[in-house]
MIZA-561442 format. One record per residue: residue number from 0; residue in one letter; x, y, z of N, C-alpha, C in turn. Coordinates in pm, whole numbers. Layout:
N
+-----+------+--------+--------+--------+--------+--------+--------+--------+--------+--------+
: pos : code :   n_c1 :   n_c2 :   n_c3 :  ca_c1 :  ca_c2 :  ca_c3 :   c_c1 :   c_c2 :   c_c3 :
+-----+------+--------+--------+--------+--------+--------+--------+--------+--------+--------+
: NUM :    A :      X :      Y :      Z :      X :      Y :      Z :      X :      Y :      Z :
...
+-----+------+--------+--------+--------+--------+--------+--------+--------+--------+--------+
//
This chain:
191
+-----+------+--------+--------+--------+--------+--------+--------+--------+--------+--------+
: pos : code :   n_c1 :   n_c2 :   n_c3 :  ca_c1 :  ca_c2 :  ca_c3 :   c_c1 :   c_c2 :   c_c3 :
+-----+------+--------+--------+--------+--------+--------+--------+--------+--------+--------+
:   0 :    X :  13513 :   8302 :    352 :  13628 :   8326 :    287 :  13613 :   8463 :    224 :
:   1 :    X :  13512 :   8494 :    147 :  13488 :   8620 :     93 :  13479 :   8727 :    196 :
:   2 :    X :  13413 :   8672 :    311 :  13400 :   8764 :    423 :  13532 :   8817 :    465 :
:   3 :    X :  13628 :   8743 :    463 :  13761 :   8788 :    508 :  13806 :   8901 :    431 :
:   4 :    X :  13793 :   8889 :    298 :  13842 :   9011 :    208 :  13767 :   9132 :    238 :
:   5 :    X :  13627 :   9123 :    242 :  13549 :   9231 :    273 :  13570 :   9284 :    403 :
:   6 :    X :  13586 :   9187 :    501 :  13606 :   9224 :    646 :  13734 :   9305 :    649 :
:   7 :    X :  13834 :   9267 :    586 :  13952 :   9326 :    592 :  13943 :   9469 :    540 :
:   8 :    X :  13873 :   9489 :    420 :  13850 :   9630 :    378 :  13768 :   9715 :    474 :
:   9 :    X :  13648 :   9651 :    513 :  13576 :   9730 :    600 :  13635 :   9763 :    727 :
:  10 :    X :  13703 :   9679 :    785 :  13786 :   9708 :    904 :  13879 :   9811 :    896 :
:  11 :    X :  13960 :   9816 :    793 :  14061 :   9917 :    769 :  13998 :  10058 :    758 :
:  12 :    X :  13892 :  10064 :    682 :  13829 :  10183 :    668 :  13765 :  10247 :    791 :
:  13 :    X :  13713 :  10170 :    873 :  13657 :  10209 :   1001 :  13758 :  10259 :   1093 :
:  14 :    X :  13855 :  10189 :   1107 :  13964 :  10227 :   1195 :  14040 :  10356 :   1148 :
:  15 :    X :  14032 :  10391 :   1031 :  14102 :  10506 :    985 :  14022 :  10631 :   1011 :
:  16 :    X :  13904 :  10628 :   1060 :  13827 :  10754 :   1068 :  13800 :  10805 :   1218 :
:  17 :    X :  13887 :  10771 :   1302 :  13862 :  10817 :   1442 :  14001 :  10877 :   1492 :
:  18 :    X :  14007 :  10969 :   1591 :  14143 :  11016 :   1620 :  14164 :  11120 :   1725 :
:  19 :    X :  14218 :  11236 :   1670 :  14270 :  11345 :   1753 :  14190 :  11468 :   1748 :
:  20 :    X :  14232 :  11577 :   1830 :  14162 :  11689 :   1832 :  14167 :  11780 :   1715 :
:  21 :    X :  14266 :  11774 :   1625 :  14274 :  11850 :   1513 :  14282 :  11741 :   1396 :
:  22 :    X :  14239 :  11781 :   1275 :  14259 :  11682 :   1157 :  14406 :  11658 :   1140 :
:  23 :    X :  14438 :  11522 :   1137 :  14566 :  11485 :   1117 :  14561 :  11346 :   1037 :
:  24 :    X :  14671 :  11340 :    948 :  14686 :  11209 :    872 :  14759 :  11104 :    944 :
:  25 :    X :  14708 :  10986 :    925 :  14766 :  10865 :    985 :  14790 :  10761 :    886 :
:  26 :    X :  14901 :  10680 :    907 :  14929 :  10570 :    818 :  14902 :  10450 :    912 :
:  27 :    X :  14835 :  10349 :    855 :  14799 :  10221 :    927 :  14936 :  10156 :    969 :
:  28 :    X :  14940 :  10114 :   1081 :  15066 :  10054 :   1130 :  15055 :   9896 :   1109 :
:  29 :    X :  15074 :   9850 :    985 :  15069 :   9701 :    952 :  15194 :   9646 :    980 :
:  30 :    X :  15308 :   9720 :    976 :  15442 :   9659 :   1000 :  15462 :   9608 :   1131 :
:  31 :    X :  15401 :   9679 :   1230 :  15404 :   9646 :   1370 :  15305 :   9542 :   1411 :
:  32 :    X :  15230 :   9501 :   1320 :  15120 :   9403 :   1329 :  15018 :   9453 :   1430 :
:  33 :    X :  14982 :   9592 :   1413 :  14885 :   9640 :   1498 :  14749 :   9678 :   1420 :
:  34 :    X :  14740 :   9600 :   1302 :  14621 :   9634 :   1224 :  14584 :   9492 :   1171 :
:  35 :    X :  14452 :   9476 :   1169 :  14387 :   9341 :   1115 :  14273 :   9375 :   1038 :
:  36 :    X :  14257 :   9306 :    927 :  14127 :   9309 :    845 :  14084 :   9167 :    846 :
:  37 :    X :  13969 :   9140 :    912 :  13931 :   9006 :    944 :  13784 :   8995 :    904 :
:  38 :    X :  13732 :   8867 :    878 :  13598 :   8853 :    848 :  13559 :   8716 :    906 :
:  39 :    X :  13430 :   8693 :    911 :  13364 :   8561 :    950 :  13248 :   8538 :    871 :
:  40 :    X :  13216 :   8411 :    852 :  13090 :   8371 :    774 :  13030 :   8251 :    840 :
:  41 :    X :  12917 :   8225 :    842 :  12854 :   8101 :    899 :  12885 :   7985 :    812 :
:  42 :    X :  12923 :   7860 :    871 :  12938 :   7741 :    794 :  12809 :   7654 :    831 :
:  43 :    X :  12716 :   7649 :    738 :  12598 :   7564 :    739 :  12513 :   7602 :    862 :
:  44 :    X :  12536 :   7718 :    916 :  12450 :   7761 :   1036 :  12494 :   7685 :   1165 :
:  45 :    X :  12614 :   7607 :   1154 :  12657 :   7530 :   1274 :  12761 :   7594 :   1355 :
:  46 :    X :  12845 :   7675 :   1259 :  12973 :   7727 :   1329 :  13011 :   7844 :   1235 :
:  47 :    X :  13130 :   7914 :   1284 :  13177 :   8021 :   1202 :  13320 :   7987 :   1136 :
:  48 :    X :  13335 :   8033 :   1029 :  13479 :   8029 :    962 :  13530 :   8164 :    968 :
:  49 :    X :  13639 :   8181 :   1025 :  13717 :   8315 :   1030 :  13814 :   8319 :    935 :
:  50 :    X :  13847 :   8434 :    892 :  13966 :   8462 :    803 :  14009 :   8601 :    816 :
:  51 :    X :  14127 :   8624 :    742 :  14195 :   8762 :    754 :  14263 :   8777 :    619 :
:  52 :    X :  14296 :   8899 :    599 :  14380 :   8944 :    487 :  14519 :   8987 :    529 :
:  53 :    X :  14624 :   8921 :    495 :  14745 :   8944 :    557 :  14821 :   9060 :    497 :
:  54 :    X :  14773 :   9093 :    376 :  14853 :   9200 :    308 :  14754 :   9321 :    274 :
:  55 :    X :  14765 :   9433 :    337 :  14682 :   9556 :    304 :  14757 :   9681 :    352 :
:  56 :    X :  14714 :   9783 :    296 :  14783 :   9912 :    339 :  14677 :  10023 :    340 :
:  57 :    X :  14705 :  10135 :    399 :  14599 :  10237 :    390 :  14636 :  10349 :    486 :
:  58 :    X :  14554 :  10451 :    485 :  14576 :  10572 :    557 :  14441 :  10631 :    596 :
:  59 :    X :  14440 :  10719 :    697 :  14322 :  10790 :    727 :  14347 :  10921 :    786 :
:  60 :    X :  14254 :  11004 :    781 :  14253 :  11153 :    843 :  14160 :  11140 :    946 :
:  61 :    X :  14199 :  11188 :   1079 :  14104 :  11185 :   1182 :  14105 :  11324 :   1249 :
:  62 :    X :  13976 :  11367 :   1283 :  13969 :  11499 :   1351 :  13843 :  11473 :   1455 :
:  63 :    X :  13887 :  11464 :   1576 :  13797 :  11431 :   1687 :  13682 :  11526 :   1699 :
:  64 :    X :  13703 :  11648 :   1672 :  13605 :  11754 :   1686 :  13521 :  11776 :   1565 :
:  65 :    X :  13565 :  11727 :   1446 :  13493 :  11745 :   1324 :  13499 :  11619 :   1239 :
:  66 :    X :  13419 :  11509 :   1276 :  13419 :  11377 :   1191 :  13387 :  11404 :   1055 :
:  67 :    X :  13330 :  11505 :   1005 :  13308 :  11525 :    855 :  13438 :  11547 :    783 :
:  68 :    X :  13548 :  11584 :    858 :  13674 :  11597 :    791 :  13752 :  11465 :    789 :
:  69 :    X :  13701 :  11363 :    847 :  13767 :  11235 :    844 :  13755 :  11159 :    711 :
:  70 :    X :  13861 :  11082 :    676 :  13867 :  11011 :    548 :  13941 :  10885 :    571 :
:  71 :    X :  13910 :  10778 :    497 :  13971 :  10653 :    504 :  13995 :  10601 :    360 :
:  72 :    X :  14109 :  10537 :    346 :  14151 :  10482 :    223 :  14230 :  10357 :    249 :
:  73 :    X :  14174 :  10231 :    203 :  14243 :  10115 :    228 :  14243 :  10031 :    101 :
:  74 :    X :  14358 :   9966 :     80 :  14378 :   9873 :    -33 :  14422 :   9736 :     29 :
:  75 :    X :  14347 :   9630 :    -32 :  14383 :   9486 :     22 :  14411 :   9407 :    -85 :
:  76 :    X :  14522 :   9323 :    -74 :  14569 :   9232 :   -170 :  14485 :   9110 :   -142 :
:  77 :    X :  14382 :   9083 :   -234 :  14287 :   8978 :   -215 :  14359 :   8830 :   -205 :
:  78 :    X :  14469 :   8817 :   -279 :  14542 :   8690 :   -277 :  14596 :   8650 :   -141 :
:  79 :    X :  14595 :   8756 :    -46 :  14643 :   8734 :     88 :  14547 :   8672 :    190 :
:  80 :    X :  14422 :   8626 :    134 :  14324 :   8569 :    218 :  14378 :   8450 :    291 :
:  81 :    X :  14344 :   8439 :    410 :  14395 :   8323 :    495 :  14294 :   8282 :    599 :
:  82 :    X :  14242 :   8158 :    578 :  14137 :   8102 :    680 :  14201 :   7981 :    756 :
:  83 :    X :  14334 :   7972 :    744 :  14406 :   7863 :    816 :  14369 :   7725 :    769 :
:  84 :    X :  14334 :   7728 :    633 :  14308 :   7603 :    555 :  14351 :   7617 :    404 :
:  85 :    X :  14458 :   7561 :    368 :  14511 :   7584 :    228 :  14420 :   7561 :    120 :
:  86 :    X :  14346 :   7450 :    121 :  14252 :   7417 :     12 :  14140 :   7516 :      2 :
:  87 :    X :  14091 :   7552 :    127 :  13974 :   7655 :    130 :  14022 :   7795 :     72 :
:  88 :    X :  14147 :   7830 :    109 :  14200 :   7952 :     72 :  14217 :   7946 :    -77 :
:  89 :    X :  14262 :   7840 :   -140 :  14280 :   7823 :   -281 :  14144 :   7851 :   -351 :
:  90 :    X :  14027 :   7790 :   -297 :  13903 :   7794 :   -346 :  13857 :   7944 :   -342 :
:  91 :    X :  13882 :   8007 :   -221 :  13837 :   8150 :   -217 :  13898 :   8238 :   -305 :
:  92 :    X :  14019 :   8199 :   -360 :  14099 :   8290 :   -453 :  14048 :   8263 :   -589 :
:  93 :    X :  13963 :   8151 :   -617 :  13914 :   8124 :   -748 :  13800 :   8206 :   -793 :
:  94 :    X :  13756 :   8191 :   -913 :  13647 :   8273 :   -978 :  13517 :   8253 :   -902 :
:  95 :    X :  13505 :   8139 :   -819 :  13383 :   8119 :   -741 :  13375 :   8226 :   -637 :
:  96 :    X :  13469 :   8286 :   -593 :  13462 :   8370 :   -486 :  13532 :   8514 :   -520 :
:  97 :    X :  13662 :   8530 :   -481 :  13739 :   8648 :   -496 :  13797 :   8682 :   -627 :
:  98 :    X :  13807 :   8572 :   -711 :  13864 :   8582 :   -845 :  13996 :   8669 :   -845 :
:  99 :    X :  14100 :   8631 :   -764 :  14213 :   8709 :   -745 :  14291 :   8719 :   -877 :
: 100 :    X :  14286 :   8623 :   -960 :  14363 :   8632 :  -1086 :  14315 :   8761 :  -1173 :
: 101 :    X :  14186 :   8791 :  -1160 :  14139 :   8901 :  -1230 :  14125 :   9031 :  -1162 :
: 102 :    X :  14085 :   9023 :  -1027 :  14087 :   9125 :   -925 :  14176 :   9110 :   -810 :
: 103 :    X :  14303 :   9154 :   -827 :  14402 :   9136 :   -739 :  14377 :   9220 :   -608 :
: 104 :    X :  14309 :   9331 :   -620 :  14299 :   9419 :   -505 :  14152 :   9446 :   -484 :
: 105 :    X :  14130 :   9477 :   -349 :  13996 :   9524 :   -308 :  14017 :   9670 :   -236 :
: 106 :    X :  13932 :   9758 :   -252 :  13955 :   9892 :   -199 :  13835 :   9935 :   -120 :
: 107 :    X :  13861 :  10015 :    -24 :  13752 :  10089 :     45 :  13793 :  10236 :     54 :
: 108 :    X :  13718 :  10326 :     -2 :  13733 :  10470 :     -1 :  13616 :  10533 :     73 :
: 109 :    X :  13635 :  10601 :    186 :  13523 :  10662 :    256 :  13465 :  10774 :    183 :
: 110 :    X :  13326 :  10803 :    192 :  13258 :  10906 :    138 :  13210 :  11012 :    242 :
: 111 :    X :  13190 :  10958 :    371 :  13147 :  11045 :    476 :  13173 :  10971 :    605 :
: 112 :    X :  13189 :  11056 :    709 :  13195 :  11007 :    851 :  13106 :  11080 :    939 :
: 113 :    X :  13027 :  11011 :   1009 :  12932 :  11082 :   1099 :  12945 :  11024 :   1235 :
: 114 :    X :  12927 :  11123 :   1338 :  12939 :  11070 :   1480 :  12798 :  11034 :   1518 :
: 115 :    X :  12784 :  10912 :   1580 :  12659 :  10858 :   1634 :  12690 :  10811 :   1788 :
: 116 :    X :  12664 :  10906 :   1874 :  12689 :  10875 :   2005 :  12849 :  10860 :   2027 :
: 117 :    X :  12893 :  10752 :   2079 :  13035 :  10726 :   2088 :  13098 :  10653 :   1969 :
: 118 :    X :  13004 :  10627 :   1877 :  13047 :  10550 :   1742 :  13065 :  10649 :   1639 :
: 119 :    X :  13132 :  10603 :   1527 :  13154 :  10665 :   1402 :  13085 :  10588 :   1296 :
: 120 :    X :  12997 :  10643 :   1224 :  12951 :  10572 :   1101 :  13030 :  10621 :    984 :
: 121 :    X :  13100 :  10514 :    927 :  13188 :  10545 :    806 :  13124 :  10491 :    688 :
: 122 :    X :  13078 :  10572 :    606 :  13013 :  10527 :    477 :  13123 :  10550 :    378 :
: 123 :    X :  13123 :  10445 :    280 :  13228 :  10453 :    175 :  13191 :  10353 :     64 :
: 124 :    X :  13267 :  10356 :    -38 :  13268 :  10256 :   -152 :  13359 :  10144 :   -137 :
: 125 :    X :  13301 :  10025 :   -135 :  13383 :   9902 :   -130 :  13399 :   9848 :   -260 :
: 126 :    X :  13515 :   9824 :   -325 :  13524 :   9761 :   -443 :  13587 :   9619 :   -426 :
: 127 :    X :  13515 :   9523 :   -457 :  13554 :   9382 :   -441 :  13500 :   9289 :   -553 :
: 128 :    X :  13592 :   9203 :   -607 :  13545 :   9124 :   -724 :  13495 :   9203 :   -846 :
: 129 :    X :  13544 :   9316 :   -858 :  13533 :   9405 :   -971 :  13392 :   9477 :   -960 :
: 130 :    X :  13329 :   9474 :   -847 :  13202 :   9549 :   -814 :  13235 :   9649 :   -708 :
: 131 :    X :  13171 :   9770 :   -726 :  13181 :   9878 :   -627 :  13035 :   9906 :   -571 :
: 132 :    X :  13025 :   9899 :   -444 :  12896 :   9913 :   -374 :  12919 :   9995 :   -242 :
: 133 :    X :  12823 :  10077 :   -202 :  12826 :  10150 :    -81 :  12817 :  10047 :     42 :
: 134 :    X :  12909 :  10077 :    138 :  12909 :   9998 :    265 :  12923 :  10104 :    380 :
: 135 :    X :  12864 :  10067 :    491 :  12879 :  10162 :    602 :  12937 :  10064 :    722 :
: 136 :    X :  13039 :  10128 :    775 :  13098 :  10055 :    900 :  13074 :  10129 :   1026 :
: 137 :    X :  13055 :  10064 :   1133 :  13042 :  10123 :   1265 :  13167 :  10104 :   1345 :
: 138 :    X :  13233 :  10224 :   1372 :  13376 :  10224 :   1431 :  13361 :  10288 :   1566 :
: 139 :    X :  13469 :  10248 :   1643 :  13485 :  10308 :   1778 :  13637 :  10343 :   1788 :
: 140 :    X :  13654 :  10468 :   1849 :  13786 :  10508 :   1881 :  13835 :  10429 :   2014 :
: 141 :    X :  13928 :  10345 :   2000 :  13979 :  10273 :   2119 :  14074 :  10359 :   2205 :
: 142 :    X :  14147 :  10454 :   2149 :  14237 :  10524 :   2227 :  14335 :  10610 :   2142 :
: 143 :    X :  14399 :  10705 :   2190 :  14500 :  10772 :   2120 :  14600 :  10847 :   2217 :
: 144 :    X :  14716 :  10866 :   2158 :  14813 :  10933 :   2244 :  14960 :  10912 :   2187 :
: 145 :    X :  15056 :  10954 :   2260 :  15193 :  10944 :   2226 :  15237 :  10803 :   2254 :
: 146 :    X :  15335 :  10758 :   2165 :  15402 :  10626 :   2182 :  15537 :  10638 :   2234 :
: 147 :    X :  15604 :  10530 :   2279 :  15731 :  10533 :   2335 :  15843 :  10575 :   2237 :
: 148 :    X :  15822 :  10597 :   2108 :  15920 :  10622 :   2010 :  15906 :  10775 :   1965 :
: 149 :    X :  15829 :  10854 :   2027 :  15810 :  10986 :   1997 :  15705 :  11017 :   1900 :
: 150 :    X :  15624 :  10924 :   1864 :  15522 :  10935 :   1767 :  15379 :  10951 :   1844 :
: 151 :    X :  15282 :  10962 :   1764 :  15142 :  10975 :   1815 :  15060 :  10873 :   1738 :
: 152 :    X :  14973 :  10805 :   1817 :  14891 :  10701 :   1746 :  14741 :  10716 :   1783 :
: 153 :    X :  14654 :  10652 :   1711 :  14517 :  10635 :   1726 :  14470 :  10501 :   1683 :
: 154 :    X :  14387 :  10437 :   1765 :  14343 :  10314 :   1729 :  14190 :  10304 :   1736 :
: 155 :    X :  14135 :  10211 :   1628 :  13989 :  10201 :   1610 :  13965 :  10062 :   1588 :
: 156 :    X :  13828 :  10035 :   1615 :  13785 :   9902 :   1587 :  13646 :   9918 :   1511 :
: 157 :    X :  13623 :   9848 :   1397 :  13511 :   9864 :   1306 :  13450 :   9736 :   1279 :
: 158 :    X :  13318 :   9745 :   1252 :  13245 :   9621 :   1215 :  13151 :   9663 :   1110 :
: 159 :    X :  13109 :   9566 :   1021 :  13016 :   9585 :    920 :  12973 :   9451 :    856 :
: 160 :    X :  12870 :   9450 :    769 :  12833 :   9328 :    697 :  12812 :   9363 :    548 :
: 161 :    X :  12844 :   9258 :    473 :  12823 :   9273 :    331 :  12759 :   9153 :    283 :
: 162 :    X :  12667 :   9162 :    189 :  12605 :   9039 :    118 :  12685 :   9000 :      0 :
: 163 :    X :  12717 :   8865 :     -5 :  12807 :   8807 :   -110 :  12749 :   8843 :   -252 :
: 164 :    X :  12622 :   8832 :   -272 :  12563 :   8840 :   -400 :  12574 :   8993 :   -448 :
: 165 :    X :  12591 :   9089 :   -359 :  12611 :   9229 :   -388 :  12742 :   9257 :   -460 :
: 166 :    X :  12833 :   9158 :   -437 :  12963 :   9172 :   -503 :  12989 :   9059 :   -602 :
: 167 :    X :  12875 :   9011 :   -660 :  12883 :   8910 :   -768 :  12949 :   8788 :   -736 :
: 168 :    X :  12932 :   8746 :   -613 :  12978 :   8617 :   -552 :  12850 :   8535 :   -540 :
: 169 :    X :  12830 :   8445 :   -644 :  12698 :   8377 :   -648 :  12717 :   8236 :   -604 :
: 170 :    X :  12825 :   8190 :   -566 :  12835 :   8052 :   -513 :  12736 :   8034 :   -392 :
: 171 :    X :  12662 :   7925 :   -403 :  12557 :   7908 :   -296 :  12623 :   7837 :   -186 :
: 172 :    X :  12635 :   7912 :    -71 :  12688 :   7838 :     48 :  12577 :   7803 :    156 :
: 173 :    X :  12448 :   7820 :    109 :  12339 :   7799 :    203 :  12277 :   7906 :    263 :
: 174 :    X :  12161 :   7898 :    315 :  12086 :   8012 :    360 :  12144 :   8090 :    481 :
: 175 :    X :  12235 :   8015 :    564 :  12290 :   8087 :    689 :  12415 :   8152 :    640 :
: 176 :    X :  12456 :   8149 :    514 :  12591 :   8200 :    470 :  12581 :   8300 :    352 :
: 177 :    X :  12486 :   8381 :    362 :  12464 :   8492 :    259 :  12543 :   8620 :    283 :
: 178 :    X :  12572 :   8637 :    409 :  12645 :   8761 :    443 :  12779 :   8731 :    519 :
: 179 :    X :  12873 :   8827 :    503 :  13004 :   8816 :    561 :  13008 :   8927 :    673 :
: 180 :    X :  13055 :   8900 :    783 :  13073 :   9003 :    882 :  13224 :   9043 :    881 :
: 181 :    X :  13246 :   9178 :    884 :  13377 :   9235 :    872 :  13417 :   9278 :   1010 :
: 182 :    X :  13543 :   9254 :   1057 :  13592 :   9296 :   1177 :  13724 :   9360 :   1156 :
: 183 :    X :  13738 :   9487 :   1184 :  13870 :   9549 :   1152 :  13917 :   9623 :   1284 :
: 184 :    X :  14041 :   9604 :   1313 :  14112 :   9658 :   1416 :  14234 :   9724 :   1371 :
: 185 :    X :  14242 :   9863 :   1390 :  14355 :   9937 :   1334 :  14416 :  10030 :   1429 :
: 186 :    X :  14547 :  10046 :   1411 :  14620 :  10143 :   1486 :  14702 :  10233 :   1376 :
: 187 :    X :  14688 :  10348 :   1385 :  14755 :  10440 :   1282 :  14861 :  10530 :   1358 :
: 188 :    X :  14969 :  10556 :   1281 :  15072 :  10640 :   1325 :  15056 :  10785 :   1254 :
: 189 :    X :  15048 :  10892 :   1338 :  15023 :  11016 :   1272 :  15153 :  11053 :   1196 :
: 190 :    X :  15129 :  11118 :   1077 :  15240 :  11151 :    988 :  15281 :  11298 :   1006 :
+-----+------+--------+--------+--------+--------+--------+--------+--------+--------+--------+
//
C-alpha cells in the first residue's frame, strides 16, 4: 500500500526525464490516462499486492543530447491510493502507513539525471509521510514524436525501490515486505 504512493512518485519522476533533441518542458498527460504511478509489495512472501495513485500531477524537462539538463517534478495526492480493496486502502491512509490526514501529498523532485547506456538514472528527493530521502529511479525512453493533434510527446517507464522504514513507516509487514517497488509509466506533452 505504501509502495503504491512511493511507486507513484518514483514512476512520475523517472518518466519526466527522457525526451527530445533539445531541452523542452513537458506536462504529464494524466487527463488522457497516459500516466501511471504504481507500486507493488510482497504479501507474506507468497504473492504481490499492487496499487496505484489515482491523483498526481507533474512536469519534466527533457534534453536527449544533454541529460544533465533534465528535470522532474511530481506531486502525488496520497489519499488517492488504490489497491482495489476498500478496507486495505483505508488502512494505508491511516497513521500506520501514509498518514494522509497529516501528509496529504508526496513529492519527487529530481536533483540529477545521468545517462547509463540506454537508461537514465534519475536521482532526486522523495518526500513521503513527512520524511525526505534521496531515491534513484532507473528510466527508459519509450518513444517520442508528433501526436495526431499537432503536439509533441515523449514517453518513459521508470522503476525503483524504497524501504518503508526510511519513510517512518514502521508497521511490521513481515520480512518479505520491507521494500516497495515503484513502477512509473508516463507520457508528457511538450509545452
